[in-house]
DOTOR-448930 format. One record per atom (N, C-alpha, C): z, x, y; residue in one letter. Coordinates in steps of 0.001 Angstrom, whole numbers, m for minus. Layout:
<nodes>
        Z        X        Y  marvo
        Z        X        Y      A
...
</nodes>
This chain:
<nodes>
        Z        X        Y  marvo
    16340   m20362    m1363      M
    15605   m20126     m122      M
    15270   m21465      531      M
    15341   m21479     1828      E
    15100   m22689     2617      E
    13635   m23114     2534      E
    13394   m24389     2209      Q
    12037   m24937     2155      Q
    11668   m25454     3539      Q
    10612   m24907     4119      I
    10141   m25321     5438      I
     8784   m25980     5260      I
     8639   m27179     5795      T
     7366   m27893     5718      T
     6847   m28135     7130      T
     5538   m28269     7222      I
     4875   m28533     8497      I
     4164   m29880     8381      I
     4327   m30710     9407      R
     3641   m31995     9425      R
     3253   m32329    10859      R
     2314   m33269    10986      T
     1909   m33748    12305      T
     3070   m34507    12940      T
     3306   m34250    14207      A
     4383   m34929    14942      A
     4037   m36397    15154      A
     5071   m37215    15263      T
     4907   m38644    15549      T
     5796   m39019    16735      T
     5601   m40226    17211      I
     6418   m40753    18308      I
     7905   m40730    17934      I
     8226   m40869    16667      N
     9625   m40836    16221      N
    10286   m39485    16464      N
     9498   m38448    16727      D
    10022   m37096    16953      D
    10306   m36806    18425      D
    10092   m37778    19303      L
    10155   m37523    20748      L
    11473   m36912    21209      L
    12601   m37428    20769      D
    13881   m36895    21256      D
    13996   m35402    20978      D
    13630   m35000    19773      T
    13704   m33574    19427      T
    12687   m32781    20228      T
    11486   m33311    20388      L
    10454   m32595    21134      L
    10828   m32455    22609      L
    11456   m33471    23192      F
    11941   m33353    24580      F
    12984   m32234    24677      F
    13859   m32155    23687      R
    14877   m31093    23669      R
    14221   m29713    23512      R
    13232   m29619    22629      F
    12523   m28354    22439      F
    11777   m27943    23713      F
    11207   m28923    24418      E
    10517   m28608    25667      E
    11475   m27922    26641      E
    12691   m28433    26749      Q
    13671   m27802    27633      Q
    14056   m26412    27136      Q
    14034   m26225    25815      G
    14279   m24893    25250      G
    13194   m23908    25647      G
    11943   m24350    25640      V
    10838   m23493    26075      V
    11033   m23116    27537      V
    11340   m24095    28365      I
    11502   m23853    29798      I
    12665   m22893    30055      I
    13767   m23101    29367      T
    14929   m22205    29513      T
    14562   m20781    29118      T
    13790   m20644    28044      A
    13396   m19305    27584      A
    12433   m18630    28562      A
    11605   m19420    29242      E
    10579   m18839    30103      E
    11019   m18628    31548      E
    12062   m19306    31987      R
    12511   m19152    33378      R
    12761   m17699    33789      R
    13390   m16880    32948      P
    13630   m15495    33370      P
    12345   m14696    33619      P
    11226   m15158    33065      F
     9960   m14446    33211      F
     9083   m15009    34319      F
     9480   m16127    34931      D
     8608   m16802    35882      D
     9395   m17363    37064      D
     9361   m16640    38167      V
    10091   m17062    39363      V
     9450   m18268    40039      V
     8271   m18681    39589      T
     7585   m19806    40231      T
     7963   m21158    39632      T
     8742   m21178    38560      I
     9175   m22448    37983      I
    10211   m23069    38912      I
    10040   m24344    39232      K
    10960   m25047    40119      K
    12385   m24993    39579      K
    13358   m25028    40479      D
    14761   m25144    40083      D
    15022   m26547    39561      D
    16078   m26692    38774      G
    16458   m28004    38262      G
    15604   m28406    37075      G
    15650   m29685    36766      H
    14941   m30216    35609      H
    13440   m30276    35882      H
    12653   m29729    34976      V
    11197   m29832    35034      V
    10686   m30173    33639      V
     9461   m30651    33597      N
     8774   m30876    32330      N
     7468   m30102    32359      N
     7108   m29544    31217      Y
     5823   m28865    31079      Y
     4747   m29807    30531      Y
     5145   m30683    29632      Y
     4175   m31400    28808      Y
     4293   m32914    28945      Y
     3189   m33587    28714      D
     3176   m35028    28483      D
     3159   m35161    26959      D
     4331   m35194    26368      I
     4451   m35115    24911      I
     3835   m36320    24221      I
     3965   m37499    24801      V
     3327   m38682    24206      V
     1817   m38458    24124      V
     1225   m37929    25182      H
     m215   m37630    25188      H
     m549   m36596    24116      H
      282   m35570    23971      L
       39   m34554    22943      L
      m23   m35190    21557      L
      829   m36163    21319      I
      877   m36831    20016      I
     m334   m37749    19826      I
     m745   m38427    20874      E
    m1774   m39468    20747      E
    m3208   m38981    20932      E
    m3418   m37882    21618      A
    m4784   m37445    21944      A
    m5526   m36944    20703      A
    m6764   m37359    20529      P
    m7515   m36947    19341      P
    m7934   m35474    19345      P
    m7969   m34841    20512      H
    m8376   m33437    20588      H
    m7177   m32477    20560      H
    m6001   m33021    20239      I
    m4783   m32203    20164      I
    m4087   m32471    18839      I
    m3638   m31402    18209      E
    m2805   m31522    17007      E
    m1453   m30911    17341      E
     m409   m31734    17315      I
      946   m31237    17528      I
     1680   m31367    16203      I
     2299   m30275    15802      V
     2997   m30257    14520      V
     4460   m29920    14724      V
     5258   m30334    13751      V
     6663   m29955    13711      V
     6933   m29257    12385      V
     7874   m28344    12429      A
     8365   m27673    11224      A
     9691   m28325    10864      A
     9861   m28619     9588      E
    11091   m29261     9126      E
    11745   m28433     8038      E
    13064   m28425     8082      S
    13890   m27906     7001      S
    14732   m29091     6554      S
    14444   m29593     5362      G
    15059   m30852     4953      G
    14558   m31938     5881      G
    15472   m32668     6491      S
    15069   m33714     7441      S
    15251   m33263     8891      S
    15579   m31994     9102      E
    15807   m31463    10448      E
    14540   m30806    10990      E
    14133   m31210    12189      I
    13005   m30567    12857      I
    13516   m29269    13475      I
    12855   m28162    13133      I
    13338   m26846    13566      I
    12325   m26070    14408      I
    11127   m26619    14575      G
    10123   m25927    15368      G
     8941   m26821    15646      G
     8062   m26363    16543      C
     6882   m27154    16891      C
     5827   m26269    17533      C
     4670   m26856    17738      G
     3575   m26213    18442      G
     2388   m27144    18472      G
     1445   m26870    19366      Y
      234   m27686    19383      Y
     m993   m26805    19504      Y
    m2126   m27370    19096      A
    m3446   m26795    19338      A
    m4241   m27846    20088      A
    m4879   m27442    21174      R
    m5647   m28354    22018      R
    m7064   m27795    22174      R
    m8049   m28593    21856      I
    m9430   m28151    22020      I
    m9761   m28131    23501      I
   m10252   m26982    23961      E
   m10636   m26802    25364      E
   m12051   m26264    25428      E
   m12751   m26601    26493      D
   m14062   m26020    26718      D
   m13909   m24575    27156      D
   m14769   m23718    26615      G
   m14801   m22326    27046      G
   m15590   m22219    28343      G
   m15439   m21117    29002      R
   m16231   m20883    30212      R
   m17692   m20697    29811      R
   m18581   m21072    30691      I
   m20001   m21136    30342      I
   m20589   m19790    29932      I
   m19969   m18694    30327      Y
   m20513   m17376    30010      Y
   m19970   m16802    28694      Y
   m19072   m17533    28031      L
   m18494   m17033    26781      L
   m19362   m17397    25582      L
   m19215   m16647    24520      K
   m19971   m16889    23288      K
   m19591   m18219    22648      K
   m18325   m18594    22744      H
   m17889   m19854    22133      H
   m17914   m20978    23181      H
   m18377   m22152    22757      K
   m18421   m23311    23670      K
   m17033   m23917    23843      K
   m16236   m23868    22789      Q
   m14873   m24397    22823      Q
   m13961   m23464    22033      Q
   m12674   m23589    22319      H
   m11658   m22865    21545      H
   m10444   m23770    21409      H
    m9540   m23372    20547      A
    m8267   m24091    20417      A
    m7210   m23292    21159      A
    m6556   m23945    22087      Y
    m5477   m23325    22865      Y
    m4151   m23724    22232      Y
    m3318   m22739    21921      L
    m2007   m23000    21341      L
     m951   m23039    22432      L
      m38   m23994    22328      G
     1052   m24111    23283      G
     2250   m24802    22666      G
     3319   m24919    23474      F
     4562   m25587    23050      F
     5085   m24983    21751      F
     4971   m23651    21655      M
     5446   m22950    20476      M
     6954   m22733    20631      M
     7726   m23355    19748      Y
     9181   m23270    19862      Y
     9809   m23329    18475      Y
    10814   m22483    18288      V
    11636   m22510    17071      V
    13089   m22576    17505      V
    13828   m23516    16924      D
    15254   m23649    17205      D
    15925   m22298    16968      D
    16782   m21855    17895      P
    17404   m20527    17751      P
    18104   m20288    16411      P
    18677   m21322    15813      A
    19374   m21155    14533      A
    18415   m20862    13385      A
    17112   m21049    13621      H
    16130   m20875    12540      H
    15107   m19782    12837      H
    15353   m18983    13851      R
    14429   m17894    14167      R
    14556   m16780    13133      R
    13471   m16073    12935      G
    13459   m14989    11957      G
    13196   m15448    10535      G
    12837   m16712    10351      K
    12585   m17265     9016      K
    11101   m17526     8773      K
    10247   m17112     9699      G
     8812   m17314     9530      G
     8317   m18677     9964      G
     9129   m19417    10720      V
     8749   m20765    11140      V
     7523   m20716    12052      V
     7533   m19833    13039      N
     6404   m19732    13969      N
     5120   m19396    13214      N
     5215   m18534    12232      K
     4048   m18166    11427      K
     3480   m19389    10714      K
     4350   m20221    10142      L
     3899   m21428     9453      L
     3254   m22418    10417      L
     3823   m22545    11601      V
     3248   m23436    12621      V
     1857   m22932    13013      V
     1729   m21635    13265      I
      429   m21068    13643      I
     m583   m21243    12505      I
     m156   m21038    11267      E
    m1064   m21229    10131      E
    m1567   m22668    10064      E
     m679   m23639    10264      A
    m1087   m25047    10224      A
    m2041   m25368    11364      A
    m1760   m24867    12550      L
    m2632   m25122    13693      L
    m3980   m24418    13535      L
    m3961   m23251    12925      T
    m5205   m22531    12650      T
    m6081   m23336    11691      T
    m5477   m23874    10634      K
    m6238   m24703     9689      K
    m6839   m25910    10399      K
    m6054   m26554    11253      W
    m6573   m27702    11990      W
    m7733   m27270    12880      W
    m7580   m26154    13595      A
    m8633   m25672    14492      A
    m9918   m25386    13711      A
    m9791   m24780    12553      I
   m10965   m24514    11722      I
   m11611   m25824    11297      I
   m10788   m26816    10953      S
   m11337   m28122    10552      S
   m12073   m28812    11695      S
   m11792   m28386    12921      Q
   m12458   m28922    14104      Q
   m13624   m28028    14535      Q
   m13994   m27090    13669      N
   m15104   m26153    13905      N
   m14846   m25178    15050      N
   m13603   m24885    15322      M
   m13266   m23891    16332      M
   m13409   m22496    15708      M
   m13819   m21544    16521      T
   m13967   m20165    16049      T
   m13044   m19204    16789      T
   m12228   m19730    17679      E
   m11349   m18879    18482      E
   m10070   m19626    18819      E
    m8945   m18893    18775      L
    m7652   m19394    19240      L
    m7267   m18607    20477      L
    m6624   m19288    21414      R
    m6111   m18625    22616      R
    m4709   m19145    22892      R
    m3921   m18350    23588      L
    m2597   m18770    24034      L
    m2186   m17908    25202      L
    m1165   m18355    25904      D
     m595   m17589    27012      D
      816   m17184    26633      D
     1193   m15980    27043      V
     2555   m15496    26830      V
     2896   m14572    27999      V
     4115   m14640    28457      Y
     4535   m13771    29557      Y
     4546   m12324    29088      Y
     3975   m11446    29904      D
     3841   m10031    29567      D
     5190    m9376    29302      D
     6241    m9842    29960      E
     7568    m9251    29789      E
     8324    m9853    28608      E
     7762   m10861    27938      N
     8423   m11506    26805      N
     8080   m10737    25528      N
     8759    m9602    25353      A
     8446    m8687    24250      A
     8604    m9343    22883      A
     9589   m10209    22710      V
     9813   m10867    21427      V
     8619   m11757    21075      V
     8169   m12557    22026      A
     7028   m13441    21786      A
     5751   m12628    21573      A
     5556   m11591    22361      L
     4375   m10744    22189      L
     4304   m10183    20770      L
     5433    m9664    20280      R
     5461    m9112    18913      R
     5137   m10188    17885      R
     5694   m11380    18069      A
     5456   m12469    17115      A
     3979   m12836    17074      A
     3335   m12929    18238      Y
     1923   m13294    18266      Y
     1039   m12164    17755      Y
     1392   m10928    18073      E
      632    m9799    17533      E
      741    m9756    16014      E
     1921   m10055    15507      K
     2131   m10109    14054      K
     1269   m11201    13420      K
      998   m12261    14174      A
      168   m13367    13687      A
    m1325   m13099    13896      A
    m1675   m11913    14407      G
    m3079   m11535    14529      G
    m3672   m11639    15922      G
    m2884   m12040    16904      F
    m3383   m12126    18276      F
    m3338   m10745    18924      F
    m4182   m10550    19933      S
    m4146    m9311    20705      S
    m4233    m9655    22188      S
    m3681    m8778    23004      K
    m3765    m8986    24443      K
    m5224    m8982    24850      K
    m5547    m9863    25810      H
    m6938   m10005    26199      H
    m7128    m9886    27717      H
    m6300   m10562    28471      L
    m6456   m10620    29914      L
    m5070   m10756    30526      L
    m4817   m10077    31585      V
    m3536   m10191    32271      V
    m3760   m10974    33559      V
    m3028   m12081    33717      E
    m3082   m12847    34959      E
    m2081   m12229    35917      E
    m2460   m12077    37165      M
    m1566   m11491    38156      M
    m1355   m12485    39277      M
     m240   m12305    40002      R
       61   m13201    41119      R
      720   m12399    42237      R
      712   m12964    43410      K
     1401   m12395    44567      K
     1901   m13547    45402      K
     3226   m13631    45564      G
     3798   m14650    46429      G
     3530   m14322    47891      G
     3314   m15346    48682      L
     2990   m15120    50099      L
     4070   m15626    51034      L
     5274   m15878    50534      N
     6330   m16324    51433      N
     7526   m15421    51361      N
</nodes>
């Protein structure tokens, strides 16, 4: 059985993380007509690696990076019970390694980090039409909470 390990990302991982970022964007374009055409970036990956309030991890099989994700401490809205929560993002698994529990391991590692930071809540965003991602997050214990809606005016 394949041994998968999770570790904190470093600057040495940038090339793979840049490639994974484009994988996330490619996967999400069909669900979001508001994403610009052509090359775009979602993340400041160097900042994700260096910021003390963010933990970005990579999943490895042998010496190959096969997945990633981050947890970022954010302030909650003033009317919520929690003052802060950990927001999960940049969740990606290389297509050749999907179905092996990589996303689950990434979420477990980020959850441990969030708990170590005294967080009591995790949040993330997922496109409502992305049934595969919804199932994966529900399997990891998340539930739908709020639906964001939009209306184009042009």
